[in-house]
C-alpha positions in Angstrom: 3.1 18.4 1.4 5.3 18.3 -1.8 3.2 18.4 -5.1 5.2 17.1 -7.8 3.9 16.2 -11.4 5.1 12.9 -13.2 3.7 12.2 -16.9 3.9 8.4 -18.2 3.9 7.9 -22.3 1.4 5.9 -23.1 1.3 2.5 -25.2 -0.3 2.2 -28.7 -3.7 0.1 -27.6 -4.4 1.7 -24.2 -7.3 3.4 -23.0 -7.0 4.8 -19.6 -10.4 5.1 -18.1 -11.5 1.6 -19.6 -9.0 0.4 -17.7 -9.5 2.6 -14.2 -13.1 1.4 -14.5 -12.6 -2.3 -15.5 -14.0 -3.9 -12.3 -14.6 -3.2 -8.5 -10.9 -2.5 -7.4 -11.7 0.8 -8.9 -13.5 2.0 -5.6 -11.6 -0.4 -3.0 -9.7 1.7 -0.7 -6.7 2.8 -0.9 -8.3 3.6 -4.7 -10.8 6.1 -5.5 -12.8 6.7 -8.4 -14.2 10.1 -9.4 -16.7 9.1 -12.3 -18.0 12.2 -13.6 -13.9 13.8 -13.8 -12.6 10.4 -14.8 -9.7 10.0 -11.8 -8.4 7.1 -10.1 -6.8 8.1 -7.2 -4.4 6.2 -4.4 -2.4 6.3 -1.8 0.7 4.1 -2.5 3.8 2.9 -0.5 7.5 3.0 -1.7 9.9 0.4 -0.9 11.4 3.0 1.3 8.5 3.3 3.3 7.2 7.0 1.9 3.9 7.8 1.2 2.5 9.3 -1.5 -1.1 10.4 -2.9 -1.7 10.2 -6.8 -4.3 11.4 -8.7 -4.1 10.2 -11.8 -5.9 11.4 -15.5 -5.5 10.6 -19.4 -5.3 13.0 -22.5 -4.7 11.1 -25.9 -1.1 10.6 -25.1 0.0 10.7 -21.4 -0.4 9.7 -18.4 -0.9 12.5 -15.9 0.3 11.9 -12.1 -0.1 14.8 -9.3 1.7 13.1 -6.6 1.6 14.7 -2.8 4.1 13.6 -0.1 5.7 14.7 2.8 9.5 14.0 1.6 10.8 15.3 -1.7 10.4 12.8 -4.6 14.0 11.8 -5.3 14.5 10.2 -9.5 14.4 6.5 -7.5 11.1 7.4 -6.4 9.4 8.9 -8.9 10.9 6.0 -11.0 8.9 4.1 -8.8 5.9 5.7 -8.9 5.6 5.4 -12.4 6.4 2.1 -12.1 4.0 0.9 -9.6 1.1 3.2 -11.5 2.0 0.9 -15.1 2.1 -2.0 -13.3 -1.7 -1.1 -11.8 -3.3 -0.2 -15.2 -1.3 -3.2 -16.8 0.5 -0.7 -19.1 3.3 -3.1 -20.5 1.0 -6.1 -21.1 0.4 -7.3 -24.1 -2.3 -7.6 -26.2 -2.1 -8.5 -29.4 -3.1 -11.7 -29.6 -6.2 -10.6 -27.7 -7.5 -8.3 -30.0 -6.3 -10.6 -32.8 -8.4 -13.2 -31.7 -11.5 -10.5 -31.4 -11.1 -9.5 -34.8 -12.1 -13.1 -35.3 -15.5 -12.9 -34.1 -18.3 -10.6 -35.2 -19.5 -10.0 -31.8 -16.1 -8.9 -30.0 -14.9 -7.2 -33.4 -15.6 -3.9 -31.2 -13.1 -4.5 -28.6 -9.6 -3.5 -30.7 -11.2 0.1 -31.5 -11.7 0.4 -28.0 -8.5 -0.6 -26.4 -10.5 -2.6 -23.7 -9.3 -5.6 -22.4 -6.8 -4.3 -19.3 -7.7 -4.7 -15.9 -7.2 -2.8 -13.1 -4.7 -4.4 -10.8 -3.5 -3.8 -7.6 0.3 -2.7 -6.5 1.0 -6.0 -5.1 -0.1 -9.8 -5.6 -0.7 -9.7 -1.7 -3.3 -6.8 -1.9 -5.3 -8.5 -4.7 -5.6 -11.7 -3.1 -6.8 -9.9 0.1 -9.3 -8.2 -1.3 -10.5 -11.4 -3.6 -10.6 -13.1 -0.5 -13.3 -10.7 0.9 -15.0 -11.3 -2.2 -16.3 -14.3 -1.7 -19.9 -15.4 -0.4 -21.0 -11.9 0.5 -22.3 -8.8 -1.3 -20.4 -6.2 -2.6 -21.3 -3.9 0.1 -20.1 -6.5 2.3 -16.9 -6.5 0.4 -16.5 -2.8 0.6 -16.8 -2.6 4.6 -14.0 -5.3 5.3 -11.5 -3.7 2.9 -12.8 -0.2 4.5 -12.0 -1.6 7.7 -8.8 -3.0 6.9 -7.6 0.0 5.7 -8.4 2.5 8.1 -7.8 -0.2 10.7 -4.4 -1.2 9.9 -3.0 0.9 7.3 -0.9 3.7 7.7 -2.1 7.1 8.3 -1.0 9.4 5.4 -3.6 12.6 6.1 -7.1 12.3 8.0 -9.0 9.7 6.1 -6.2 8.7 4.0 -4.6 5.1 4.6 -2.1 2.8 3.0 -3.4 -0.7 2.0 -2.0 -2.9 5.2 1.0 -4.9 5.2 1.4 -8.5 5.3 2.9 -7.7 8.6 0.4 -5.5 9.8 -2.3 -7.9 9.2 -0.5 -10.9 10.9 0.3 -8.9 13.8 -3.0 -9.0 15.3 -5.3 -11.9 16.1 -8.0 -13.3 15.0 -10.6 -12.3 17.1 -9.1 -8.7 16.2 -9.8 -9.6 12.5 -13.5 -10.9 13.3 -14.8 -8.4 15.7 -13.0 -5.1 13.8 -12.6 -5.9 9.9 -16.0 -7.8 10.2 -14.5 -9.9 8.0 -16.2 -13.4 9.3 -15.5 -16.9 8.6 -12.4 -15.4 6.3 -10.8 -14.2 9.2 -8.3 -17.0 9.8 -7.8 -17.3 6.3 -6.3 -13.5 5.9 -4.6 -14.3 9.1 -2.8 -17.2 7.5 -2.2 -16.0 4.2 -0.7 -12.9 5.7 1.7 -15.1 8.2 3.2 -17.0 5.4 3.4 -14.2 3.5 5.5 -12.1 6.0 7.1 -14.7 7.3 8.9 -15.6 3.8 6.8 -19.2 3.6 5.2 -18.1 0.6 6.6 -15.4 -2.0 2.9 -14.4 -4.4 5.0 -11.7 -5.7 6.6 -14.3 -7.8 3.1 -15.1 -9.4 3.1 -12.1 -11.8 6.6 -12.9 -13.5 5.4 -16.9 -13.4 6.8 -18.9 -15.9 4.6 -21.9 -14.3 1.8 -23.3 -17.3 -1.5 -22.0 -16.3 -3.3 -24.9 -14.7 -0.2 -25.6 -12.2 0.0 -21.1 -11.5 -4.3 -21.8 -11.0 -3.5 -24.7 -8.5 -0.6 -22.3 -6.5 -3.5 -20.2 -5.9 -6.1 -22.4 -4.6 -3.7 -23.6 -2.6 -4.2 -20.4 -0.5 -6.9 -21.3 2.2 -10.1 -19.3 1.3 -9.8 -19.2 -2.4 -11.9 -21.5 -4.4 -12.2 -21.8 -8.2 -14.2 -18.2 -8.4 -11.7 -15.9 -6.6 -8.3 -18.3 -8.0 -9.8 -17.8 -11.3 -10.1 -14.1 -11.2 -6.7 -14.0 -9.4 -5.3 -15.2 -12.5 -7.0 -12.5 -14.4 -4.9 -10.0 -12.5 -1.9 -12.1 -13.3 -2.4 -11.8 -17.0 -4.2 -15.4 -17.4 -7.6 -15.9 -19.1 -8.2 -19.6 -19.4 -10.3 -19.5 -16.0 -13.9 -17.7 -16.0 -14.0 -17.1 -12.5 -18.1 -17.1 -12.0 -20.0 -15.7 -9.3 -23.9 -15.1 -8.8 -23.4 -11.4 -10.7 -21.4 -12.4 -13.7 -24.1 -15.6 -13.9 -26.7 -13.5 -13.9 -25.7 -11.4 -16.7 -24.6 -14.5 -18.8 -28.6 -15.6 -18.5 -29.5 -11.7 -18.8 -27.5 -11.9 -21.9 -27.8 -15.0 -23.6 -30.8 -17.3 -22.1 -33.3 -14.0 -21.8 -33.2 -14.9 -17.5 -33.1 -18.5 -17.8 -30.9 -20.0 -15.5 -28.5 -22.3 -16.5 -25.3 -24.7 -15.6 -22.3 -23.7 -15.1 -20.8 -26.2 -17.6 -23.6 -24.7 -19.9 -21.3 -21.1 -20.0 -18.3 -22.9 -19.9 -19.1 -24.6 -23.4 -20.4 -21.6 -24.6 -17.0 -19.6 -24.3 -14.8 -22.9 -24.4 -14.0 -21.7 -28.2 -12.1 -18.7 -27.0 -9.6 -20.7 -25.5 -7.2 -18.9 -23.2 -8.5 -15.6 -23.6 -11.9 -17.1 -22.7 -12.0 -15.3 -19.4 -11.5 -11.9 -21.1 -13.9 -12.0 -23.4 -16.5 -13.0 -20.9 -15.6 -10.4 -18.6 -15.7 -7.3 -21.4 -19.0 -9.0 -22.2 -20.4 -9.0 -19.4 -19.0 -5.5 -18.3 -19.6 -3.6 -22.1 -22.4 -1.3 -21.0 -20.3 0.0 -18.4 -18.6 2.1 -21.0 -21.1 1.8 -24.1 -24.8 2.1 -22.5 -25.7 2.9 -26.1 -24.4 0.2 -27.7 -26.5 -3.0 -28.0 -24.6 -6.0 -25.8 
């Protein structure tokens, strides 16, 4: 194996660990997270099929990538590795408008100085869609199991125990019964298969969604048109596309809201929506950061 070290200059207002540990994606394969040492790792698949395992950490000025590969990393491959990590970590996303809005509200003034706001995403929209589908109507442990099965069974092997995330063609190449039995995807099985077949066959270009100029409501409807993705899933996919108009409520978020704002008393989703409505197109991001603040600042009051 060939070891290569790469580094990427950090943009202003970027905080690596708050981005890497922004939500559960960091613990879903091929991502791996080392909380103690603050290292994020994953196996990347490059356009030419090269598999590269990367371990990423950061200091105050640069992102450091330790890349392991069977092939020599040409300049083009090194450039693609950097590009994929910058995309996953949202390093080119401009949150200036969000920080301006946060400074207007006393309860959110903690956000700009901490560099919070970027949410980790996968190298591809397809991977994000599959993973989001695996979060619907189930426990987090079941989500982890389904993604582990998908990667372990249908991904490409790098070394023992390290597999890539399966391509659309890989998932489309197995029958629904295989997905039900081996991936344990349950009712999601036909939806995972249909999504993979449409993407692999060129009938659905989900990768274009990251650069789409469509109004948010139209993009939301595009995501909702994928069978198996309801309002919760579509709202959260939009956050990974850089649109924060939707809350994407699930049982965990609702429970956190009840705890933080209602002393544990349940309220309707409409009441929650009304609470965040004043924050306009950033409301989904304000919600998420408020719900997860104690992941990073346990000593601070919520």
